[in-house]
C-alpha atoms as an extended CHARMM CRD file, in Angstrom:
* protein
*
       128  EXT
         1         1  MET       CA           -148.0710000000      -86.3970000000      142.1830000000  PROA      1               0.0000000000
         2         2  SER       CA           -146.5590000000      -83.1550000000      140.9280000000  PROA      2               0.0000000000
         3         3  ASP       CA           -148.0360000000      -80.4370000000      142.6140000000  PROA      3               0.0000000000
         4         4  LEU       CA           -148.3830000000      -78.9580000000      139.4710000000  PROA      4               0.0000000000
         5         5  LEU       CA           -151.0360000000      -81.6610000000      138.6990000000  PROA      5               0.0000000000
         6         6  LYS       CA           -152.0630000000      -81.2210000000      142.2170000000  PROA      6               0.0000000000
         7         7  PHE       CA           -152.5550000000      -77.6410000000      142.0370000000  PROA      7               0.0000000000
         8         8  VAL       CA           -154.6120000000      -77.6050000000      138.4130000000  PROA      8               0.0000000000
         9         9  GLY       CA           -156.5050000000      -80.2000000000      139.7330000000  PROA      9               0.0000000000
        10        10  GLU       CA           -157.6840000000      -78.5380000000      142.5060000000  PROA      10              0.0000000000
        11        11  GLN       CA           -158.4330000000      -75.1510000000      140.5420000000  PROA      11              0.0000000000
        12        12  LEU       CA           -160.7590000000      -77.5700000000      138.1710000000  PROA      12              0.0000000000
        13        13  ARG       CA           -162.4790000000      -78.5270000000      141.2450000000  PROA      13              0.0000000000
        14        14  MET       CA           -162.7670000000      -75.2900000000      142.4300000000  PROA      14              0.0000000000
        15        15  ILE       CA           -163.9310000000      -73.9340000000      139.4820000000  PROA      15              0.0000000000
        16        16  ARG       CA           -166.6760000000      -76.8710000000      138.5650000000  PROA      16              0.0000000000
        17        17  LEU       CA           -167.9410000000      -76.1340000000      142.3060000000  PROA      17              0.0000000000
        18        18  ALA       CA           -168.3490000000      -72.5670000000      141.8450000000  PROA      18              0.0000000000
        19        19  LYS       CA           -170.2260000000      -73.3380000000      138.6780000000  PROA      19              0.0000000000
        20        20  GLY       CA           -172.5950000000      -75.5760000000      140.2110000000  PROA      20              0.0000000000
        21        21  LEU       CA           -171.9420000000      -78.8720000000      138.1180000000  PROA      21              0.0000000000
        22        22  SER       CA           -170.9980000000      -82.2570000000      139.2580000000  PROA      22              0.0000000000
        23        23  GLN       CA           -167.8000000000      -84.3370000000      137.6450000000  PROA      23              0.0000000000
        24        24  GLU       CA           -170.6740000000      -86.0590000000      135.7770000000  PROA      24              0.0000000000
        25        25  GLN       CA           -172.0720000000      -83.4110000000      134.0270000000  PROA      25              0.0000000000
        26        26  VAL       CA           -168.1370000000      -81.8630000000      133.5840000000  PROA      26              0.0000000000
        27        27  ALA       CA           -167.5430000000      -85.1330000000      131.7200000000  PROA      27              0.0000000000
        28        28  GLU       CA           -170.7020000000      -84.8060000000      129.5050000000  PROA      28              0.0000000000
        29        29  ARG       CA           -170.0670000000      -81.9640000000      128.4930000000  PROA      29              0.0000000000
        30        30  THR       CA           -166.6380000000      -82.7580000000      127.4820000000  PROA      30              0.0000000000
        31        31  GLY       CA           -168.0700000000      -84.7070000000      124.7300000000  PROA      31              0.0000000000
        32        32  LYS       CA           -164.8580000000      -86.7600000000      124.6000000000  PROA      32              0.0000000000
        33        33  GLU       CA           -165.5590000000      -90.7420000000      124.8060000000  PROA      33              0.0000000000
        34        34  GLY       CA           -164.2020000000      -92.0630000000      127.7980000000  PROA      34              0.0000000000
        35        35  MET       CA           -164.3810000000      -88.8130000000      129.6980000000  PROA      35              0.0000000000
        36        36  SER       CA           -165.9910000000      -90.2980000000      132.9490000000  PROA      36              0.0000000000
        37        37  LYS       CA           -167.1300000000      -88.7770000000      136.4650000000  PROA      37              0.0000000000
        38        38  SER       CA           -163.9120000000      -91.5220000000      137.5190000000  PROA      38              0.0000000000
        39        39  ARG       CA           -161.3680000000      -89.5320000000      135.3930000000  PROA      39              0.0000000000
        40        40  ILE       CA           -162.2200000000      -85.9310000000      136.2410000000  PROA      40              0.0000000000
        41        41  SER       CA           -161.9140000000      -86.9870000000      139.6530000000  PROA      41              0.0000000000
        42        42  ASP       CA           -158.6590000000      -88.2550000000      138.9900000000  PROA      42              0.0000000000
        43        43  ILE       CA           -157.9630000000      -85.4150000000      137.5210000000  PROA      43              0.0000000000
        44        44  GLU       CA           -158.9170000000      -83.0110000000      139.9510000000  PROA      44              0.0000000000
        45        45  SER       CA           -157.0470000000      -84.8730000000      142.5710000000  PROA      45              0.0000000000
        46        46  GLY       CA           -154.1070000000      -84.9570000000      140.4860000000  PROA      46              0.0000000000
        47        47  LYS       CA           -153.3500000000      -88.3940000000      140.2660000000  PROA      47              0.0000000000
        48        48  VAL       CA           -153.1360000000      -88.6560000000      136.3200000000  PROA      48              0.0000000000
        49        49  ASN       CA           -150.8440000000      -86.7700000000      133.7280000000  PROA      49              0.0000000000
        50        50  VAL       CA           -153.6350000000      -84.2770000000      131.5660000000  PROA      50              0.0000000000
        51        51  THR       CA           -152.9600000000      -83.8040000000      127.8130000000  PROA      51              0.0000000000
        52        52  LEU       CA           -153.5450000000      -80.2340000000      126.6220000000  PROA      52              0.0000000000
        53        53  LYS       CA           -156.3170000000      -81.1270000000      124.1980000000  PROA      53              0.0000000000
        54        54  THR       CA           -157.8450000000      -82.8300000000      127.7650000000  PROA      54              0.0000000000
        55        55  LEU       CA           -157.0940000000      -79.5880000000      129.4360000000  PROA      55              0.0000000000
        56        56  GLU       CA           -158.8400000000      -77.8030000000      126.5860000000  PROA      56              0.0000000000
        57        57  SER       CA           -161.9900000000      -79.8860000000      126.5800000000  PROA      57              0.0000000000
        58        58  LEU       CA           -162.1880000000      -79.3800000000      130.2540000000  PROA      58              0.0000000000
        59        59  MET       CA           -162.1970000000      -75.3110000000      129.9370000000  PROA      59              0.0000000000
        60        60  HSD       CA           -164.8550000000      -75.5700000000      126.9870000000  PROA      60              0.0000000000
        61        61  ALA       CA           -166.7150000000      -78.2450000000      129.3360000000  PROA      61              0.0000000000
        62        62  LEU       CA           -166.4430000000      -75.2410000000      132.4890000000  PROA      62              0.0000000000
        63        63  ASP       CA           -166.4250000000      -72.4940000000      130.0860000000  PROA      63              0.0000000000
        64        64  ILE       CA           -163.4360000000      -70.5700000000      131.5730000000  PROA      64              0.0000000000
        65        65  MET       CA           -160.3020000000      -69.0000000000      129.2980000000  PROA      65              0.0000000000
        66        66  PRO       CA           -156.6650000000      -70.8770000000      130.1390000000  PROA      66              0.0000000000
        67        67  SER       CA           -155.5860000000      -67.4730000000      132.4860000000  PROA      67              0.0000000000
        68        68  GLU       CA           -158.7580000000      -68.5950000000      134.9180000000  PROA      68              0.0000000000
        69        69  LEU       CA           -157.2810000000      -72.1680000000      134.7620000000  PROA      69              0.0000000000
        70        70  PHE       CA           -154.2500000000      -71.0230000000      136.1530000000  PROA      70              0.0000000000
        71        71  ASP       CA           -155.0340000000      -68.5640000000      138.3130000000  PROA      71              0.0000000000
        72        72  PHE       CA           -153.6010000000      -70.4850000000      141.6010000000  PROA      72              0.0000000000
        73        73  GLN       CA           -154.2830000000      -67.1050000000      143.7400000000  PROA      73              0.0000000000
        74        74  LYS       CA           -157.9590000000      -68.4310000000      145.3820000000  PROA      74              0.0000000000
        75        75  LEU       CA           -156.1460000000      -71.8980000000      146.2650000000  PROA      75              0.0000000000
        76        76  GLY       CA           -153.4650000000      -69.8960000000      148.6780000000  PROA      76              0.0000000000
        77        77  ILE       CA           -151.0420000000      -72.4150000000      147.9740000000  PROA      77              0.0000000000
        78        78  GLU       CA           -147.6250000000      -70.0330000000      148.5060000000  PROA      78              0.0000000000
        79        79  ASP       CA           -147.1370000000      -71.4870000000      151.5320000000  PROA      79              0.0000000000
        80        80  GLY       CA           -147.2300000000      -75.0020000000      150.4110000000  PROA      80              0.0000000000
        81        81  ILE       CA           -144.5870000000      -74.8210000000      147.3500000000  PROA      81              0.0000000000
        82        82  GLN       CA           -141.5110000000      -76.0400000000      148.2310000000  PROA      82              0.0000000000
        83        83  ASP       CA           -139.9330000000      -75.3930000000      144.5220000000  PROA      83              0.0000000000
        84        84  LYS       CA           -138.5880000000      -72.5380000000      144.0300000000  PROA      84              0.0000000000
        85        85  GLN       CA           -139.1740000000      -72.1440000000      140.1510000000  PROA      85              0.0000000000
        86        86  MET       CA           -142.7190000000      -72.8010000000      140.2090000000  PROA      86              0.0000000000
        87        87  LEU       CA           -143.4890000000      -70.1930000000      143.0640000000  PROA      87              0.0000000000
        88        88  LEU       CA           -141.9490000000      -68.0080000000      140.5890000000  PROA      88              0.0000000000
        89        89  ASP       CA           -143.8660000000      -69.0160000000      137.6730000000  PROA      89              0.0000000000
        90        90  LEU       CA           -147.1830000000      -68.8100000000      139.3970000000  PROA      90              0.0000000000
        91        91  HSD       CA           -146.1830000000      -65.1240000000      140.1780000000  PROA      91              0.0000000000
        92        92  ARG       CA           -144.9040000000      -64.6740000000      136.2130000000  PROA      92              0.0000000000
        93        93  ILE       CA           -148.4150000000      -65.5850000000      135.0850000000  PROA      93              0.0000000000
        94        94  THR       CA           -150.2660000000      -63.5530000000      137.7100000000  PROA      94              0.0000000000
        95        95  LEU       CA           -148.1110000000      -60.4610000000      136.9280000000  PROA      95              0.0000000000
        96        96  MET       CA           -148.6280000000      -61.2110000000      132.6740000000  PROA      96              0.0000000000
        97        97  GLU       CA           -152.6550000000      -60.3200000000      133.4070000000  PROA      97              0.0000000000
        98        98  ARG       CA           -151.2300000000      -57.0000000000      135.1950000000  PROA      98              0.0000000000
        99        99  SER       CA           -150.3780000000      -53.9390000000      133.3380000000  PROA      99              0.0000000000
       100       100  ILE       CA           -146.9500000000      -52.7250000000      132.9270000000  PROA      100             0.0000000000
       101       101  ASP       CA           -147.3910000000      -49.8660000000      135.2600000000  PROA      101             0.0000000000
       102       102  GLU       CA           -148.4040000000      -52.3700000000      137.7920000000  PROA      102             0.0000000000
       103       103  VAL       CA           -145.7380000000      -55.5080000000      136.9850000000  PROA      103             0.0000000000
       104       104  LYS       CA           -142.8240000000      -52.5470000000      137.3370000000  PROA      104             0.0000000000
       105       105  TYR       CA           -144.4830000000      -51.1180000000      140.9730000000  PROA      105             0.0000000000
       106       106  VAL       CA           -144.0720000000      -54.8990000000      141.9560000000  PROA      106             0.0000000000
       107       107  VAL       CA           -140.4090000000      -55.1110000000      140.8450000000  PROA      107             0.0000000000
       108       108  ARG       CA           -139.5240000000      -51.8410000000      142.4210000000  PROA      108             0.0000000000
       109       109  THR       CA           -141.3810000000      -52.7060000000      145.7140000000  PROA      109             0.0000000000
       110       110  THR       CA           -139.7310000000      -56.0970000000      145.2780000000  PROA      110             0.0000000000
       111       111  LYS       CA           -136.0650000000      -54.7470000000      144.8870000000  PROA      111             0.0000000000
       112       112  ASP       CA           -136.4230000000      -52.1570000000      147.6850000000  PROA      112             0.0000000000
       113       113  PHE       CA           -138.0520000000      -55.2280000000      150.1940000000  PROA      113             0.0000000000
       114       114  LEU       CA           -134.5310000000      -56.9280000000      149.2600000000  PROA      114             0.0000000000
       115       115  ASN       CA           -132.3450000000      -54.1320000000      149.2540000000  PROA      115             0.0000000000
       116       116  THR       CA           -133.5420000000      -53.8460000000      152.6810000000  PROA      116             0.0000000000
       117       117  MET       CA           -133.2100000000      -57.0890000000      153.7760000000  PROA      117             0.0000000000
       118       118  ASP       CA           -129.8300000000      -57.0780000000      152.7100000000  PROA      118             0.0000000000
       119       119  ALA       CA           -128.5330000000      -54.4030000000      154.5690000000  PROA      119             0.0000000000
       120       120  LYS       CA           -130.2050000000      -55.5300000000      158.0260000000  PROA      120             0.0000000000
       121       121  SER       CA           -128.3000000000      -59.0640000000      157.2820000000  PROA      121             0.0000000000
       122       122  SER       CA           -124.8060000000      -56.9800000000      156.7310000000  PROA      122             0.0000000000
       123       123  LYS       CA           -125.5120000000      -54.7590000000      159.8440000000  PROA      123             0.0000000000
       124       124  GLY       CA           -126.5530000000      -57.9330000000      162.0910000000  PROA      124             0.0000000000
       125       125  ASN       CA           -123.0290000000      -60.0120000000      160.4670000000  PROA      125             0.0000000000
       126       126  LYS       CA           -120.7260000000      -57.0700000000      161.0770000000  PROA      126             0.0000000000
       127       127  ARG       CA           -122.0360000000      -57.3100000000      165.1190000000  PROA      127             0.0000000000
       128       128  SER       CA           -120.8550000000      -60.6500000000      165.3830000000  PROA      128             0.0000000000
């Protein structure tokens, strides 16, 4: 199971629970033939690949926008991600929701932080 499938599934589960819906209710709300409680369970646990059409049906059933589905900050998943690209993609999605001034601030702050880390690292190497 990929990290992304797991994260999307967990996010769907959290949203469903926050809305006080059962898996069966969500399955019924999709209006899709073949969508069942067990299928919702498999999706939420990240056991199956889902199509964009299925995700669209689930978002409609949960009355959410794509930005809500892919806002993984509440999951606190950064520590569990081992793939650098996925972590960058998650933060990119988060930054897309922000104003340009906020994004510029994050970029400046990140550059300053990395420059500080590089300076400390090079000082440590000179002492050796």
